[in-house]
C-alpha positions in Angstrom: -75.1 -16.1 -177.3 -72.5 -14.1 -179.2 -70.5 -17.5 -179.9 -73.0 -19.4 -181.3 -74.2 -16.7 -183.1 -70.9 -15.9 -184.7 -69.9 -19.8 -185.4 -73.2 -20.0 -187.8 -71.1 -16.5 -189.6 -67.5 -17.8 -189.7 -66.6 -17.0 -193.2 -68.3 -13.4 -193.3 -66.6 -13.3 -189.9 -63.3 -14.2 -191.1 -62.4 -12.1 -194.1 -63.1 -9.5 -191.6 -60.2 -10.6 -189.3 -57.6 -11.0 -192.2 -58.5 -7.6 -193.0 -57.2 -6.5 -188.8 -54.4 -9.9 -189.1 -52.7 -8.0 -192.2 -52.9 -4.4 -190.7 -51.7 -5.0 -187.7 -48.9 -7.1 -188.9 -47.5 -5.1 -190.9 -47.5 -1.7 -188.0 -46.0 -4.1 -185.8 -42.9 -5.9 -188.5 -41.9 -1.3 -189.3 -42.8 0.0 -186.1 -40.6 -3.0 -184.5 -37.8 -2.8 -186.7 -37.4 1.3 -187.1 -37.5 0.5 -183.0 -34.7 -1.4 -183.0 -32.8 0.7 -185.6 -33.3 3.8 -183.3 -31.9 1.8 -180.2 -29.4 0.2 -181.8 -27.8 3.9 -183.4 -28.2 5.4 -179.9 -26.5 2.8 -178.1 -23.5 2.5 -180.4 -23.4 5.7 -181.0 -19.7 6.1 -179.8 -18.7 3.4 -181.9 -19.8 3.9 -185.0 -17.6 7.5 -184.6 -15.3 5.6 -182.5 -14.3 8.6 -180.8 -16.7 11.8 -178.6 -16.2 14.3 -181.5 -13.7 15.0 -184.2 -13.4 17.8 -186.5 -12.6 17.0 -190.2 -11.3 19.2 -193.1 -10.7 18.9 -196.7 -7.7 20.9 -197.4 -5.0 21.5 -195.0 -6.0 23.2 -191.7 -5.3 26.9 -191.8 -3.3 28.0 -189.8 -6.3 29.4 -187.6 -8.0 26.3 -187.5 -4.5 24.6 -186.5 -4.5 26.8 -183.6 -8.1 25.5 -183.0 -7.1 21.4 -183.2 -4.2 22.4 -181.2 -5.8 24.0 -178.4 -8.3 20.8 -177.7 -5.2 18.4 -177.7 -5.8 15.6 -180.2 -5.1 12.3 -179.0 -5.4 10.9 -182.2 -5.3 11.4 -186.4 -5.7 10.7 -189.8 -5.2 11.7 -193.7 -7.5 10.3 -195.6 -7.9 9.8 -199.4 -8.4 7.5 -202.4 -5.7 6.1 -204.5 -4.8 2.4 -206.3 -2.6 0.1 -204.5 -1.2 -2.8 -205.7 0.0 -6.2 -204.8 3.7 -7.8 -205.6 3.3 -11.0 -204.8 0.6 -11.8 -208.0 -0.2 -8.0 -209.5 -3.5 -7.4 -208.5 -4.8 -3.7 -208.3 -7.7 -2.2 -206.1 -8.7 1.1 -205.9 -9.0 2.1 -202.0 -9.9 4.8 -198.9 -5.8 4.7 -197.9 -6.2 6.0 -193.9 -3.3 7.3 -192.6 -3.9 6.9 -188.6 -1.9 8.0 -186.0 -2.5 8.1 -182.2 -4.5 5.3 -180.2 -8.1 6.2 -182.1 -10.9 4.3 -182.1 -11.3 5.4 -178.3 -14.8 3.2 -179.0 -15.4 -0.2 -180.7 -12.1 -1.5 -181.5 -9.9 -2.0 -184.7 -10.8 -6.2 -185.7 -8.4 -7.5 -187.1 -6.3 -11.0 -187.9 -4.2 -11.9 -186.5 -6.2 -9.9 -183.0 -3.0 -8.0 -182.1 -2.0 -6.4 -185.2 -4.6 -3.6 -184.6 -2.7 -1.8 -181.5 0.7 -3.2 -183.4 0.9 -2.3 -186.7 1.4 1.5 -185.9 5.3 0.6 -183.7 5.9 -2.1 -186.4 5.2 0.0 -189.6 2.9 -2.5 -191.4 -0.5 -2.0 -193.2 -3.8 -3.5 -192.0 -5.5 -4.6 -195.7 -9.9 -5.1 -195.7 -10.4 -8.8 -195.3 -11.8 -9.3 -197.9 -9.7 -7.7 -200.8 -7.2 -10.4 -199.0 -9.6 -12.9 -199.8 -9.8 -11.3 -203.7 -6.7 -11.1 -204.4 -5.2 -14.0 -202.0 -2.9 -12.5 -199.9 -2.5 -13.1 -196.7 -0.7 -11.1 -193.6 2.8 -11.3 -194.3 2.8 -10.2 -197.6 3.3 -6.9 -199.1 1.8 -3.8 -200.5 2.4 -0.4 -202.6 1.2 2.3 -201.5 2.4 4.8 -203.9 6.1 4.7 -204.0 6.2 2.9 -200.7 5.6 -0.7 -200.0 5.1 -2.2 -196.3 4.2 -5.7 -194.8 0.6 -6.3 -194.1 0.6 -6.3 -191.2 -3.1 -8.2 -190.0 -6.6 -8.4 -191.9 -8.9 -5.9 -191.1 -12.6 -7.2 -190.1 -14.1 -3.8 -188.9 -12.9 -0.7 -188.7 -15.8 1.7 -186.7 -18.1 3.6 -188.7 -17.2 1.7 -192.0 -20.3 0.0 -194.0 -19.9 -3.0 -196.3 -21.0 -0.8 -199.0 -18.2 2.0 -198.7 -15.7 -1.1 -198.0 -17.0 -2.6 -201.0 -16.5 0.3 -202.8 -13.3 1.5 -202.0 -12.0 -1.3 -199.1 -9.9 0.6 -196.3 -6.3 0.4 -195.6 -4.6 2.2 -192.8 -1.2 2.8 -192.6 1.0 4.4 -190.0 0.6 8.0 -190.8 4.1 8.8 -191.1 5.4 6.7 -193.8 1.8 9.2 -195.8 4.6 11.2 -197.2 6.8 9.2 -198.7 4.1 7.3 -201.1 3.5 11.1 -202.2 0.1 10.3 -203.8 -1.3 14.2 -201.8 -0.5 16.0 -204.9 -2.2 18.8 -205.9 -6.4 17.6 -207.5 -5.9 14.6 -204.6 -8.7 14.2 -203.1 -8.1 14.3 -198.8 -9.2 14.6 -195.9 -8.3 15.5 -192.3 -9.7 14.1 -189.7 -9.2 14.4 -186.1 -10.5 12.6 -182.9 -11.0 13.8 -179.6 -11.8 11.8 -175.9 -14.4 14.5 -173.9 -13.7 14.5 -170.3 -17.2 16.0 -170.0 -19.6 14.6 -172.6 -22.4 16.0 -171.3 -21.3 19.6 -173.4 -20.6 18.5 -176.0 -23.6 20.5 -177.8 -22.3 23.6 -176.3 -18.8 22.6 -177.2 -19.7 22.0 -181.0 -23.0 25.5 -180.9 -18.6 27.4 -180.0 -16.8 25.8 -182.0 -18.5 25.8 -185.4 -19.1 29.0 -186.6 -14.8 29.7 -185.6 -14.0 26.8 -187.7 -16.5 27.1 -190.7 -14.5 30.6 -191.3 -12.4 28.4 -192.2 -13.3 25.6 -193.6 -13.2 23.2 -191.3 -16.2 21.2 -189.4 -16.8 19.8 -186.0 -19.1 16.7 -185.1 -20.5 14.8 -182.9 -21.2 11.4 -182.1 -24.9 12.4 -181.2 -24.9 14.2 -184.6 -23.5 11.3 -186.5 -26.6 9.3 -185.3 -28.6 11.7 -187.0 -27.2 11.7 -190.2 -27.0 8.0 -190.3 -31.1 8.0 -189.3 -31.5 10.8 -192.0 -29.8 8.6 -194.7 -32.9 6.3 -194.2 -35.5 8.6 -194.0 -37.5 7.9 -197.4 -37.9 4.3 -196.8 -39.0 5.0 -193.4 -41.6 7.4 -194.3 -42.5 4.5 -197.3 -43.1 2.1 -194.7 -44.6 4.3 -192.6 -47.2 5.6 -195.4 -47.1 1.4 -196.2 -48.1 0.9 -192.2 -50.7 3.7 -192.7 -51.9 2.7 -195.4 -52.6 -1.3 -194.6 -54.2 -0.4 -191.2 -56.6 2.1 -192.7 -57.6 -0.8 -195.3 -58.1 -2.6 -192.5 -60.0 -0.1 -190.9 -62.4 -0.1 -194.5 -62.6 -4.0 -194.6 -64.2 -3.5 -190.7 -66.2 -0.8 -191.7 -67.6 -2.1 -194.3 -67.7 -5.8 -193.7 -69.5 -5.2 -190.3 -72.1 -2.7 -192.1 -73.8 -5.4 -194.3 -73.3 -7.9 -191.4 -75.2 -6.2 -188.9 -77.6 -5.5 -191.5 -78.3 -8.6 -192.6 -79.0 -10.0 -188.8 -81.3 -6.7 -188.2 -83.9 -9.3 -188.3 -82.9 -11.7 -186.1 -82.5 -9.0 -183.3 -86.1 -7.9 -183.5 -86.7 -11.6 -182.8 -84.3 -11.8 -179.9 -86.1 -8.6 -178.8 -89.7 -10.6 -179.0 -88.2 -12.7 -176.8 -87.5 -10.6 -174.2 -83.7 -9.5 -175.2 -82.9 -5.8 -173.7 -81.5 -2.7 -176.2 -77.8 -3.4 -174.1 -78.2 -7.8 -174.3 -78.7 -7.4 -177.8 -75.5 -5.1 -178.5 -73.2 -6.5 -176.4 -73.4 -10.0 -177.6 -72.4 -8.3 -181.2 -70.1 -6.4 -179.4 -68.0 -9.0 -177.7 -68.3 -10.5 -181.2 -66.4 -7.6 -182.9 -64.4 -7.3 -179.9 -63.4 -10.4 -180.0 -62.6 -10.6 -183.5 -60.5 -7.9 -183.3 -58.6 -8.7 -180.1 -57.6 -12.4 -181.9 -56.6 -10.3 -185.0 -54.6 -8.3 -183.1 -52.8 -11.2 -181.6 -51.9 -13.4 -185.0 -51.5 -9.6 -186.7 -48.9 -9.1 -183.8 -47.2 -12.5 -183.7 -47.1 -12.8 -187.6 -45.2 -9.0 -187.4 -42.8 -9.9 -184.9 -41.3 -12.5 -187.4 -41.4 -10.4 -190.3 -39.4 -7.7 -188.5 -36.6 -10.3 -188.6 -36.2 -10.8 -192.0 -35.1 -6.5 -192.0 -31.7 -6.6 -190.5 -30.6 -9.1 -193.2 -31.8 -7.5 -195.9 -30.5 -3.6 -195.1 -26.9 -5.1 -193.4 -25.4 -4.1 -196.3 -26.7 -0.2 -195.1 -25.6 0.3 -191.7 -22.9 0.8 -190.6 -22.8 -1.5 -187.2 -24.2 -4.9 -186.7 -28.3 -4.5 -185.9 -29.2 -6.8 -182.6 -33.2 -7.3 -183.0 -35.0 -6.8 -179.4 -38.1 -8.4 -179.2 -40.7 -6.9 -176.0 -44.0 -7.4 -174.8 -45.0 -3.5 -175.8 -45.8 -4.0 -180.0 -48.0 -7.2 -178.4 -49.6 -5.1 -176.5 -50.2 -2.6 -179.0 -50.8 -5.1 -181.9 -54.0 -6.2 -179.4 -55.2 -3.1 -178.4 -54.8 -1.5 -181.8 -57.5 -4.5 -183.0 -59.5 -4.1 -180.1 -59.9 -0.2 -180.8 -60.0 -0.5 -184.7 -62.5 -3.3 -184.1 -64.8 -1.8 -182.1 -64.3 1.5 -183.2 -64.9 1.0 -187.2 -67.8 -1.1 -186.5 -69.8 1.1 -184.0 -71.9 2.5 -186.3 -73.4 -0.4 -187.6 -73.7 -2.0 -184.3 -75.5 0.9 -182.9 -78.1 0.5 -185.1 -78.9 -3.3 -183.3 -79.7 -1.0 -180.1 -82.5 1.4 -182.3 -84.2 -2.1 -183.8 -87.9 -2.5 -182.4 -89.2 -5.9 -182.0 -92.3 -5.0 -184.8 -89.1 -5.1 -187.4 -90.1 -8.4 -187.5 -93.7 -8.2 -188.8 -92.0 -5.3 -191.3 -91.9 -5.4 -195.0 -90.3 -2.2 -195.3 -87.1 -3.5 -195.1 -85.0 -0.2 -194.6 -82.7 -0.3 -191.3 -83.3 1.6 -188.5 -81.4 4.7 -188.6 -79.5 6.1 -185.2 -79.6 9.9 -184.5 -77.3 12.4 -185.7 -76.1 13.7 -182.8 -74.7 9.5 -182.2 -73.2 9.4 -185.7 -71.7 12.5 -185.6 -69.7 11.6 -182.5 -68.3 8.1 -184.0 -67.5 9.7 -187.2 -65.5 12.6 -184.6 -64.0 9.9 -183.0 -63.2 7.7 -186.2 -61.1 10.7 -187.2 -59.5 11.2 -183.9 -58.1 8.3 -183.7 -56.8 8.5 -187.5 -54.9 11.4 -186.6 -53.6 10.8 -183.0 -52.3 6.9 -185.1 -50.8 8.9 -188.4 -49.6 11.4 -186.3 -47.5 8.4 -184.0 -46.4 7.0 -187.0 -44.7 10.2 -189.0 -44.3 12.4 -186.2 -45.1 15.5 -187.9 -48.8 17.4 -187.6 -48.8 18.6 -190.9 -48.5 15.5 -192.8 -51.3 13.8 -190.3 -53.5 16.4 -190.8 -52.8 15.9 -195.0 -53.4 12.3 -194.7 -56.5 12.1 -192.8 -57.7 15.8 -194.7 -56.6 13.3 -197.9 -58.7 10.6 -197.0 -62.0 12.3 -196.0 -62.2 14.0 -199.0 -62.0 11.1 -201.1 -64.1 9.6 -198.8 -66.8 12.0 -199.7 -65.5 12.4 -203.4 -66.3 8.3 -203.6 -69.4 8.7 -201.6 -70.7 11.5 -203.9 -70.0 9.9 -207.4 -71.8 6.8 -205.6 -75.0 8.9 -205.3 -74.5 11.2 -208.1 -74.4 7.8 -210.2 -77.7 6.2 -208.6 -79.5 9.5 -208.9 -78.1 9.7 -212.9 -79.3 6.5 -213.6 -82.7 7.1 -212.3 -83.3 10.4 -214.3 -81.7 8.9 -217.8 -82.6 5.3 -217.2 -82.5 3.4 -220.5 -85.8 2.0 -220.3 -85.4 0.6 -223.8 -82.5 -1.5 -223.7 -83.0 -5.8 -222.1 -84.7 -6.8 -219.2 -80.9 -8.4 -217.9 -79.8 -5.2 -218.4 -82.5 -2.7 -216.8 -82.4 -5.1 -213.8 -79.0 -4.7 -212.9 -79.4 -0.9 -213.4 -82.5 -1.5 -211.0 -80.1 -2.9 -208.3 -77.9 0.0 -208.2 -80.8 2.5 -207.1 -83.6 0.6 -205.6 -84.3 -0.4 -201.8 -81.5 -2.6 -199.8 -79.0 -2.0 -202.8 -75.3 -1.5 -201.7 -74.0 1.1 -204.3 -72.9 3.4 -202.0 -71.2 0.8 -200.3 -69.2 -0.9 -202.3 -68.6 2.0 -204.7 -66.5 3.6 -201.2 -65.2 0.4 -200.9 -64.1 -0.6 -203.9 -62.8 2.8 -204.6 -61.0 3.3 -201.4 -58.9 0.3 -202.0 -58.1 0.8 -205.4 -57.4 4.6 -204.0 -54.6 3.6 -201.2 -53.7 0.5 -203.3 -53.0 2.4 -206.4 -51.3 5.4 -204.7 -49.0 2.8 -202.4 -47.7 1.8 -205.8 -47.3 4.7 -207.5 -45.4 6.1 -204.6 -43.3 2.9 -204.5 -42.0 3.6 -208.4 -40.9 7.2 -206.8 -38.9 5.6 -204.6 -37.8 2.7 -206.8 -37.2 4.8 -209.6 -34.1 6.1 -207.8 -32.9 2.7 -207.9 -32.6 2.1 -211.3 -28.7 2.3 -212.8 -28.0 4.7 -215.7 -27.4 3.4 -219.2 -23.3 5.0 -219.4 -22.1 2.1 -218.0 -22.7 0.8 -220.8 -20.8 3.4 -222.5 -18.1 3.9 -219.7 -17.3 1.2 -217.7 -13.8 2.5 -217.0 -13.3 5.9 -214.6 -9.1 7.0 -214.5 -9.0 10.0 -212.0 -6.4 12.7 -210.7 -4.7 12.2 -214.3 -2.1 15.6 -214.3 -2.2 17.6 -217.4 1.3 16.6 -218.1 0.2 12.9 -217.7 -2.8 12.8 -220.5 -0.9 11.9 -223.4 0.8 8.9 -222.4 -1.9 8.0 -220.2 -4.4 7.9 -223.1 -1.6 6.1 -225.3 -1.7 3.6 -222.5 -5.3 3.1 -223.1 -5.3 2.7 -227.0 -2.5 0.8 -226.9 -4.5 -2.1 -225.1 -6.9 -1.1 -228.6 -9.6 -0.1 -225.9 -11.0 3.9 -226.8 -10.7 7.2 -225.0 -14.6 7.9 -224.2 -14.0 11.3 -222.4 -11.0 13.3 -221.4 -12.7 15.5 -219.0 -10.9 18.6 -217.2 -11.6 19.8 -213.0 -10.5 22.6 -212.2 -11.6 23.4 -208.1 -12.7 26.8 -207.1 -14.4 28.1 -204.6 -17.2 30.6 -203.7 -15.5 34.5 -203.2 -19.1 36.1 -203.6 -23.1 35.7 -204.1 -24.9 38.5 -205.8 -22.0 41.0 -204.7 -22.1 39.6 -201.3 -18.6 38.0 -199.7 -18.9 34.6 -198.7 -17.0 35.3 -195.3 -20.0 37.7 -194.5 -22.8 35.4 -195.3 -20.9 33.1 -193.3 -21.6 35.2 -190.0 -25.3 36.4 -191.1 -27.6 34.4 -189.0 -30.6 35.0 -191.4 -29.4 34.1 -194.5 -31.5 31.5 -196.7 -28.2 30.3 -198.7 -27.2 26.8 -197.7 -24.0 26.6 -195.4 -22.6 23.7 -197.2 -21.7 25.8 -200.5 -20.1 28.4 -198.5 -17.1 25.9 -197.2 -17.0 23.4 -200.7 -14.5 23.1 -203.0 -16.2 22.6 -206.1 -14.9 20.8 -209.0 -15.7 22.3 -212.0 -15.1 21.7 -216.1 -15.9 23.6 -219.3 -17.1 22.1 -222.7 -19.4 22.9 -225.2 -22.1 20.8 -225.4 -25.1 19.6 -222.5 -24.8 15.9 -221.2 -27.9 13.7 -222.3 -28.5 13.7 -218.3 -28.8 17.4 -218.9 -31.7 20.2 -219.8 -31.7 24.0 -219.5 -34.6 24.4 -217.8 -34.2 28.7 -217.2 -31.7 31.4 -219.4 -29.7 29.9 -222.5 -27.1 27.5 -222.9 -23.5 29.1 -224.0 -21.2 26.6 -225.4 -18.0 28.9 -226.1 -17.0 32.7 -225.2 -14.5 34.8 -227.2 -11.6 36.4 -225.8 -13.0 39.6 -223.5 -16.6 38.5 -222.6 -18.0 38.5 -219.7 -17.7 34.9 -218.2 -21.6 33.3 -218.3 -21.9 30.1 -216.2 -24.7 27.3 -216.0 -25.7 26.0 -212.7 -27.5 23.2 -211.4 -30.8 23.6 -210.3 -30.0 22.2 -206.8 -27.2 24.6 -206.6 -29.7 27.1 -207.9 -32.0 26.3 -205.3 -29.2 26.0 -201.9 -27.2 29.6 -202.9 -30.6 31.3 -203.9 -29.4 32.1 -207.5 -31.1 33.0 -210.6 -30.6 34.2 -214.3 -28.2 37.0 -214.4 -27.0 36.5 -210.7 -23.5 37.2 -210.4 -21.1 34.9 -208.5 -17.4 35.5 -208.1 -15.1 32.9 -207.7 -11.4 32.1 -206.0 -9.2 29.9 -209.0 -6.9 28.6 -206.5 -5.7 32.3 -205.4 -7.0 34.6 -208.8 -10.4 35.9 -208.2 -12.8 35.0 -211.6 -16.0 37.6 -211.9 -19.0 35.4 -213.5 -22.6 35.6 -213.5 -25.1 32.5 -214.3 -26.0 32.0 -218.4 -28.4 29.0 -217.2 -30.1 26.9 -215.0 -29.2 22.8 -215.4 -31.9 19.9 -214.2 -29.0 16.8 -213.8 -30.0 13.3 -213.5 -28.2 12.7 -210.1 -28.9 8.9 -210.0 -27.1 8.1 -213.4 -23.6 6.6 -212.4 -21.2 9.0 -214.9 -19.8 12.7 -213.9 -21.8 15.1 -213.4 -21.5 19.1 -212.2 -23.2 21.2 -210.7 -21.0 24.1 -212.2 -19.8 23.9 -216.0 -18.1 27.2 -217.9 -18.3 27.4 -221.4 -15.4 26.9 -223.5 -12.7 29.8 -223.8 -12.3 30.8 -220.4 -10.6 28.1 -217.9 -7.7 26.2 -220.1 -5.0 28.0 -218.1 -5.6 27.0 -215.3 -4.4 24.7 -212.9 -6.9 21.6 -213.4 -6.6 17.7 -214.1 -8.3 15.6 -215.6 -10.2 12.5 -215.7 -10.3 9.7 -218.7 -12.9 7.2 -219.6 -12.4 4.1 -221.1 -14.7 1.2 -222.5 -13.5 -2.5 -221.2 -15.2 -5.5 -222.8 -14.6 -8.4 -219.7 -12.5 -8.5 -216.5 -9.4 -9.9 -217.6 -8.9 -6.8 -220.2 -9.8 -4.2 -216.6 -7.2 -6.1 -214.7 -4.7 -5.8 -217.1 -5.1 -2.0 -217.8 -5.2 -1.3 -213.9 -2.2 -3.1 -213.4 0.0 -0.8 -216.2 -1.6 2.3 -214.6 -1.3 1.4 -211.8 2.8 0.5 -212.5 3.7 4.0 -214.6 1.6 5.9 -212.3 0.7 5.5 -208.6 -1.0 9.2 -208.2 -4.3 7.9 -210.6 -7.3 6.4 -209.3 -9.3 3.8 -211.6 -12.7 2.9 -210.7 -14.1 -0.2 -212.7 -18.0 0.9 -212.6 -18.4 -2.8 -213.6 -18.0 -3.7 -209.7 -19.6 -0.4 -208.7 -22.6 -1.0 -210.1 -22.4 -5.1 -208.7 -22.3 -3.9 -205.2 -25.0 -1.4 -205.4 -27.5 -3.0 -207.6 -27.1 -6.1 -204.9 -27.8 -3.3 -202.6 -30.5 -1.6 -204.3 -32.2 -4.7 -204.9 -32.6 -5.7 -201.2 -33.7 -2.4 -200.8 -36.7 -2.9 -203.5 -37.4 -5.9 -202.0 -38.4 -4.4 -198.8 -40.8 -1.2 -200.5 -42.2 -4.0 -202.9 -42.4 -6.4 -200.4 -44.5 -4.0 -197.8 -47.0 -2.5 -200.6 -47.5 -6.7 -201.7 -48.3 -6.5 -198.5 -50.6 -3.5 -198.0 -52.4 -4.6 -202.1 -52.7 -8.4 -200.5 -55.2 -6.1 -197.5 -56.7 -4.2 -200.3 -57.5 -7.3 -202.4 -58.8 -9.0 -199.0 -61.2 -5.8 -198.3 -62.0 -5.9 -201.5 -63.0 -9.7 -201.4 -64.8 -9.1 -197.7 -67.2 -6.1 -198.7 -68.5 -7.7 -202.3 -68.6 -11.0 -200.5 -70.4 -9.9 -197.8 -72.9 -8.2 -200.1 -74.4 -12.2 -201.3 -76.8 -12.0 -198.9 -78.7 -9.1 -199.9 -78.5 -10.5 -203.6 -79.8 -14.2 -202.5 -83.6 -13.1 -202.5 -84.1 -11.2 -205.3 -82.0 -14.0 -207.1 -84.2 -16.6 -205.7 -87.9 -14.3 -206.7 -86.4 -14.2 -209.7 -85.6 -17.6 -209.9 -90.0 -18.3 -208.6 -90.8 -15.9 -211.4 -89.4 -17.5 -214.0 -86.2 -16.5 -214.9 -83.1 -18.3 -216.0 -79.9 -18.9 -214.8 -78.1 -17.1 -217.8 -80.6 -14.1 -216.8 -79.9 -13.9 -213.4 -75.7 -14.3 -214.0 -76.4 -11.5 -216.7 -78.2 -9.2 -214.3 -75.5 -10.4 -211.6 -72.2 -9.6 -214.0 -73.6 -6.3 -215.1 -74.2 -5.1 -211.6 -70.5 -5.5 -210.8 -69.3 -4.6 -213.7 -70.6 -1.1 -213.1 -69.7 -1.2 -209.5 -65.4 -2.2 -209.8 -65.5 0.1 -213.0 -66.9 3.6 -211.2 -65.2 2.5 -208.1 -61.6 1.6 -209.7 -61.6 3.9 -211.9 -62.5 7.5 -209.6 -60.4 5.8 -207.1 -56.9 5.7 -209.5 -58.0 8.8 -210.1 -57.7 10.2 -206.7 -54.3 8.1 -206.7 -52.9 9.9 -209.1 -53.8 13.3 -207.3 -52.0 12.3 -203.8 -49.5 10.7 -205.3 -48.6 14.1 -207.0 -48.7 15.9 -203.8 -47.1 13.1 -202.0 -43.8 13.1 -204.7 -43.2 17.3 -204.6 -44.0 17.6 -200.7 -43.1 14.3 -198.2 -40.8 13.1 -200.4 -39.7 15.6 -202.7 -38.8 13.7 -206.0 -40.3 13.9 -209.4 -43.4 12.1 -210.0 -43.4 10.2 -213.9 -47.0 8.0 -213.0 -46.8 4.5 -214.3 -49.6 2.9 -216.3 -49.6 -0.4 -214.8 -52.3 0.8 -212.7 -54.5 1.6 -215.1 -54.2 -1.3 -217.5 -53.6 -3.6 -214.1 -55.5 -2.3 -211.1 -58.3 -1.2 -213.3 -59.6 -4.1 -215.2 -57.6 -6.4 -212.7 -59.7 -5.2 -209.6 -63.4 -5.5 -211.7 -62.8 -8.5 -212.6 -62.3 -9.4 -209.0 -65.0 -8.0 -207.8 -67.4 -9.4 -211.1 -65.8 -13.0 -209.9 -66.7 -12.8 -205.6 -69.8 -10.0 -207.2 -70.7 -14.0 -209.7 -70.0 -16.5 -207.0 -72.4 -15.5 -204.5 -75.4 -16.8 -206.8 -74.0 -20.0 -207.0 -76.1 -21.2 -204.7 -79.2 -19.9 -205.9 -78.1 -21.1 -209.5 -77.4 -24.8 -208.2 -80.4 -25.3 -206.2 -84.2 -24.7 -205.9 -85.5 -21.6 -204.3 -87.3 -23.3 -201.9 -84.3 -25.1 -200.5 -82.3 -21.7 -201.3 -84.7 -20.0 -198.8 -84.5 -22.5 -196.1 -80.8 -22.7 -195.5 -80.4 -18.9 -195.9 -83.0 -18.6 -193.6 
């Protein structure tokens, strides 16, 4: 009986199934990808670092730190720094990351090289391993030579991969590995050079790494060093994709929730249409249980089939993610397929369909055989206790599902709470709208306008159901769109690259004039000459940094206690900066107290406000300052931004180096400038922002594609839900339209009545949904993604009229049967 009845209602049930398929597909694809990513990171954790643990320092280790390093008997160590290199064969130059290596690193994984033996013999042969892509770019082969600073080395092999290196970092600063004994001869380690010392260890007892980290971390922290274990590396890698992961989980939650709404609204109207048939079945002797099970089998069967199809689509979709994210990952992501996502998809489909259809399904239990004869079309109501139990089960399911997705009980409660509040508000708006129309009914309007308004509150109306379905769909779609904009705003490139696309770093004071002359001789402008002074914090608000380090109850973030700040001095704000608190001081007179401007993130992390004192150690000289202003800085722009800015008249005599910027018109001029600068000044580094932007934009395009794809996927689910909700209301409007035709109404009048009704419903539902989405998106931006929220106008100019037109189009299509046929034909067909 369930099968026969389903065949007669296949159009309505297919739309119902589409909601389940899309929701399940989103959940399965995202969860399977996240599981694969987590498993890969854990299984390759040691290979990602190349060791069990390492100690690193951004300066030459202090005597106490060196004593700790020596006591642990390091098996391998390196010093790494950025520098320009040159290929004597063709004069090519490139900014690279030079890694002076000693010992048998890596202990896990391998240095993949061509030829294969080069990775193990380069130290004894005295050659260099150069990034394979870089060699292809400059048409260089193993056996040719490379100039690093003051020395020239043979190229022992092409470096294809090294543990822990990603395609992004390799594209911007490709690795060049040289034997450690040649580092001093390069003469590239000078004042102001950005360098890092790393010591690698292979642990005999890997189970006690956490204990070792807990013991050594405070000791090394006091010496401006740090210890990292391979397990900590996996956590840091996972954190890189935190916001994208949150968005994908949000998209999955919204897609599933839209599917649930589609199920609830579709089944509500579908069962309402079947009540007379159920009453006839009971007249013929069917029991309550039999009539209930007939439709339960239908709904459960569709849930299982939809879950299977959705799971298969989700499994296929997740194969796209490794390809799109390969630039981010420092390892090759292998995809494994298990039976688990298929089981989860089928179970979710079954639970979703039955649970969200349970309330209308229970109404079949209370249908009386006398309903066949009753004129009153009011649907039978289940007892309040049963209704509350079903609502409680639905809320519990949503909470458990959201908690499973985001692993945060507070966020899960907030998500479910926001959904419930939205539902209540939409239902209240719909009921309030009905009441307002009744109280202030426009009696002098035209017949068609009055008739369409009457349809909103006469018996058998669908106002509350459709306003809630349309409003929730719009709310979820718009929330997802606003959230997508929050994330994609971080992927937009700053416009400063159009003004300055070449940055010359590590310029010593005695080189400034000559390098500036080299730039201007090529007809290029010197856009900026920015001085940099390195310093560390000595005390904050009267408390010594060393004392703060020992305080386990501190509110100050650990990173700034060991950080070597690169500060500058100037008398103007940059376009990417704005004063949030205090007053900007451009220049100080002699003997004036020193006031500084700090970024808002530093103020938060250091627990500083305007007027607070900070003492800096400027290369051994203590300098007392106080916070004069706090700036908001747009860090997303690719340009030189600073956490600390001094006014003019303070740091001019301090040891410093400079950064010069210029703009080149094309690749040929850029290559010529880089060759000349590297040949004459081997200590400087040149960053070609055109190359960096190309690499970064390519990666961000792929991330944007994933975000847009998942947003589109969920929006498509929402549209299917809206189509299903409005389409199923067709069977409630046919009888009224036929009666109007019988009474002499023309097709034009019926079209106008239907159009007005659905325009009212579309505008009301989508407008309230949009306003609620604005509020929820603001909360998500502030508390979940921790990003600024600038709402887009697209939902208001596209979604509001678009959803209204969609509702109108589906509503008008509902009555085409009435308009094309005689009333008797329609009644026979629908009967």
